[in-house]
N, C-alpha and C positions, 0 to 999 in steps of 0.2 A: 431424441438422442441418436447419435450416429453409432453404427456397429463398431465393435472393438476388435483390433487386431491383437493377438497374443504378444505380450511383452513389448508393446509400442506405446509411447506417450506422445501427445501432441498438445499444441496450444489449445486451450479450451477444455482440457481434461479436468475432471473433478476427482481428487484423490481423497480417500478416507483414512482417518487415523494417522495423519502425518504430524510429526513433532513440531510444535510451534512455540517459540519463546515469547512470553509476555514480559517485556522489558520495562514495566512500570517502575516508578521510583517510590517505594513505600515510605510514607511519612515525609515526603519531600527530599529524601536523600537516598543514596545507595547504601545498602548494608553490606560491608565488606567481610569476607571470610578469611580467617587466619588460623593456622594450626597453633596449638598451645606450645609446641616446641619451636615455633618460629619459622618452620619450613613452609615453603610455598605448597599449596594443596596439590598442585600438579606433581611435585616431587614426592609428596607423601603417598600418592597413589600409584607410583611406578612399580613395575615388577610384580604386579598382582597384589600389592599391599592394600589393606582395607582402610588405611588412614587411622584417624582417631578423633578425639574431641577437638572442636573448633571454637574459636571466639567469633562473635558477630559484632562488628564495629561500625559506628556511625561515620560515614565518609566525610561529614562536615566537621568532625572534631578538630582536625588540624591538617595542614598541607602534607604532613608526613604519612597520613593514613594510606595514600595510594603508593603502590610500588612505582618507582621512577626509572626502572631499568629497561623500559621498552618492551617488556614481555607480557604486558597486560595484567589483569587482576581478576580475582574471583569474587563474585557478588551474589546476593540473593536475588533470584528471579523465579518465575513460574514457567515450567515446561508442561505443555498440555498436548494431547493428541486430538486433532479435530479435522474436519473436512477442509480442503483447500482447493482453490482454482488455479490451474497452471497458466501463467502469463507469458513465460518465455516463448519466443518464436520456435517453431518446430525444428529448424536447422540448428538452433543453439542447444535445444534439448538433446539432440543427437551427438553434438560435438563438445559440449562443455560439461564440467564436473558438477556445477551448481545449477539449480532450477529456480527461477523466480516464481513464488507463489503468493497468493493472497488468501488469508484465512476467511472462512465462510461463517458469517454471523446470522443468527435468526432475527428476522424482522419483528420487532415488538411494539411498534408505534401504531397509530390509528390508520384507518382506511385512506384518509387523505394523503398521509405520508407514504403509504404503500403505492398509491396511484402515481405520485411524483417519482418514486423509485422505479416503477415499472416503465414509465415514460423515458427513463434515462436522464432525468433532470438533476440528479445528484451526482456530481462529478466524481466524488471519491468512493462511490458504491455502484456495483454492477448487479442488477437483480437476477436472482435464480429462483425459478418456480419450484414447488415441492417435487421431490423425487424420492419415493419411498423405497427402502426404509432409511436410506442414508440422510436425506434432507426432508423431514416430515412437514415442515412449514415454509412459507415464503421466507427467503433469506437473501443475503447479498454478499458478494465478495468485497472485503474491506480493503481498498487500495491504500489507505493510510497506514496499514500494517504489513505491507509487502515484506517478505523475507526470502532469503536464499537458503535452500535446502539441498544438502549434498545427495547426489544420485544414489549413493550406497544405501540410503534409507528406503529407496523405492524399488530395489531389485526384485524383491519377492512379492510384489503386489499381485493379488489374484483378481480374477474377473469381478468378483463381488465387492472388491475394494476400490473400484474406479469405474467411471463412465464418462461420456464425452458429450459436450454440446454439439448440436447438429451444425451443418455448414452455415446456415443463416444466422444462428445465434453466435457462432464464432466470428463471423464478419462484424456483427454488432459489437462484440467484445473488442475487436481490433479498433473499430471506430471510437469506442468509448476510451480505450487507452490512449489513442492519438489525441483526443480532445483533452484528456486529463493531463498528459505529460507535454503536449504541444501548445498549451495555452501561452499566448504572448504576454510579456510583462506590460500591463496596461495601467492607465490612470482611471480612477473611479470618480465620476462626477458627483457622487454623494459625499465625498470626503476630500478630494484633491482639487488643487488649482493648477492651472497650466504652468509647468516648470520653466517653460521658455516660449517665446513667440513662435507661432507656426500653425500648420494645418493638422488637425487631429481627426482620425478616422475611427468610425464606430466598429468595434470588434464583432458585435453580434450580427450586424448587417453583412459584413464580409464573409464570416464563416458559416452563417446559417441561411443566407439568402443570396449570396454572390453579388451583393450590392456595395457601392462605395458611397458612404454618407459622411461628408466632411463637415467640420466646423473650424473656423479660424479664430484663434485666441491670442491675446496679448499675454506676455509674461505676467503671472500672478492673477490672471482673470479666472473666475469660476468656470469650470467645465459644465456645460448644460447637458441634460438628457438628450438622447438622439431624437430628432424630429420625425424620423421614419419609423423606428421600432421602440422608442422610449428606452433603449438600452443605456447603461451607465458606464460601460467600459470603453476606453479610448486609447489608441496608440498614436504616437507622433509620426507623421509622414516623413519619410527620408527626404533629404535635401538633394 
C-alpha cells in the first residue's frame, strides 16, 4: 500500500464505512412511502420536524402510485456502511462534488473462482487482497454497483478509515476499468449470425495480442470461433 497524505484522496483509495445504497427491488417492485396526511415525506421532514406514520405502497398497484410532478419519489431501500474503492480519476476527485466508488464485497466462492478473480479475468470485479483489519478476507470491488457519493460524507475521514493501493495496483485498476467500460459492441459466434456481409475482426486477438484475425461472412452466415485464439467476440470492420 502507498503512504497516505493527510486529507488527500486519490484514485485507488479504499474508504471504510461509506454509505452505500442497495437499490434492490423487494418482491419484484418498489415499495413507495407516503405520509398518512398525504404530504410528501420531504415536506414532512422540513424545519426539523420528525414526520410521522407512513404508508408503504406497492408501486405496481396502479399508474397513479408514482408522483408525476418531476420531483421524484420516496421508496424503501437499504442504506449500509461498508468499504468502497474510489474509481474517479484524481483530478475529478479534487474538482467535482461527487466521487464514483465501487462497494467492496467479500469473496465467498471456491479457490478456482478466486484464481480467476486474481488473474483479472472477471470484468465486473477487481480483486483486493486481505488488509487487516478493514478487509479481513479476499474481496473484490463490485463494478456492477458503482455509485456516486457526495464528498461531504468524506470530509472527516481519519487515517484509520482509509488506505491506498500502491502504484502498480492502481495501474492495474486503471487497465481493468478501461477494459470494462471500453469494451466494443461485438457479435458472439456462440449465439449471433453475421448481420451483414463483410469482414469481421476478432476482439480478443486485437486487444490482448495486438493481432488482426479476420473472417469474411455473408449476411446471415454463422460466425465461427477465431482460428487463432478460439475467441468468440467479433466486430465488423469499417468500410
